[in-house]
C-alpha positions in Angstrom: 38.5 27.0 -2.8 39.6 24.7 0.0 42.7 22.5 0.0 41.0 19.1 -1.0 39.3 21.5 -4.5 42.9 22.2 -5.1 44.4 20.5 -8.0 48.5 19.1 -7.6 50.7 20.1 -9.7 52.6 18.1 -11.7 56.0 18.3 -9.6 53.9 17.9 -6.5 52.4 14.6 -8.3 56.0 13.6 -9.0 57.2 14.2 -5.7 54.6 11.9 -4.4 55.7 8.8 -6.9 58.9 10.1 -5.5 58.0 9.3 -1.7 56.3 6.4 -2.2 59.0 4.4 -4.0 58.9 0.6 -3.8 55.7 0.9 -1.6 53.2 0.8 -4.4 52.8 -0.8 -7.8 52.6 0.3 -10.9 49.2 -0.6 -12.1 48.5 -1.0 -15.6 45.5 1.1 -17.4 43.3 -0.7 -19.8 41.3 0.3 -22.6 37.7 -0.9 -22.4 36.2 -1.7 -25.4 32.8 -4.1 -26.3 29.7 -4.2 -27.7 27.7 -3.7 -24.7 30.0 -0.6 -24.1 29.6 1.0 -27.4 25.8 0.5 -27.3 25.9 2.3 -24.1 27.9 5.4 -24.9 29.0 7.9 -28.0 31.1 6.6 -30.8 33.6 9.4 -29.7 33.8 8.5 -26.0 36.9 6.2 -24.9 36.7 4.5 -21.5 40.2 3.7 -20.0 40.6 1.7 -16.8 42.7 1.7 -14.2 43.8 -1.4 -12.3 44.0 -0.4 -9.4 42.2 -3.8 -8.5 46.2 -5.0 -8.7 47.9 -2.4 -5.9 48.7 -3.6 -2.8 45.4 -4.1 -0.4 43.5 -4.4 -4.1 43.0 -0.6 -4.1 44.6 3.1 -5.0 43.9 4.1 -1.0 47.3 2.7 0.1 49.0 5.5 -1.5 46.9 8.3 0.9 47.5 6.4 3.7 51.5 5.6 2.8 51.7 9.6 2.0 49.8 10.7 5.3 52.3 8.5 7.7 55.5 9.1 5.3 54.7 12.8 6.4 54.8 12.0 10.7 58.3 11.3 12.2 59.5 8.3 13.3 58.7 9.5 17.0 54.9 9.8 15.7 55.2 6.2 14.2 56.2 4.7 16.8 53.0 5.9 19.0 51.0 4.5 16.5 47.9 5.5 14.4 44.2 5.6 14.4 41.6 5.6 11.6 38.1 5.6 11.1 37.3 3.6 7.8 34.2 1.1 7.2 36.0 -0.6 4.3 39.1 -0.4 2.1 40.3 2.9 4.1 40.9 0.4 6.9 42.9 -2.2 4.9 45.2 0.8 3.5 46.0 2.2 6.9 46.8 -1.6 7.8 48.7 -2.0 4.5 50.8 1.2 4.8 51.6 0.4 9.1 53.2 -2.9 8.2 55.0 -1.0 5.2 56.4 1.7 7.5 57.3 -0.8 10.5 53.9 1.1 12.8 50.9 -0.2 13.7 47.6 1.2 14.2 44.3 1.3 16.0 41.3 0.9 13.6 37.6 1.4 14.5 34.8 0.3 12.0 31.1 0.6 12.4 29.0 -2.6 13.6 27.9 -2.1 10.3 30.9 -2.7 8.3 30.7 -5.8 6.0 32.7 -8.3 8.3 35.0 -9.2 5.1 37.1 -6.4 5.5 37.7 -6.9 9.2 
């Protein structure tokens, strides 16, 4: 098992949430119901959606960007960060940099959607 495959413990999740503090929003969970859904899944299945579009930057990705940048020393943050992304991660890194007083160079492929750039 690699570290990417390891499931974090409850205490690790709680610590990550503590570190994120006010940098992230609480986002609601919505119980999705409807005739089309009922026709598509088993009657015993429940679907719950975490409405991360309400998060800063419109995605769940600021949590990862912030947690990685919070692990950097002030000197490392002052040297700026670099990211490679074609979309949501680039927005998350930009958000995290603004929140932590740093800046970033984000490299995006030419094929990336220009809306995200």
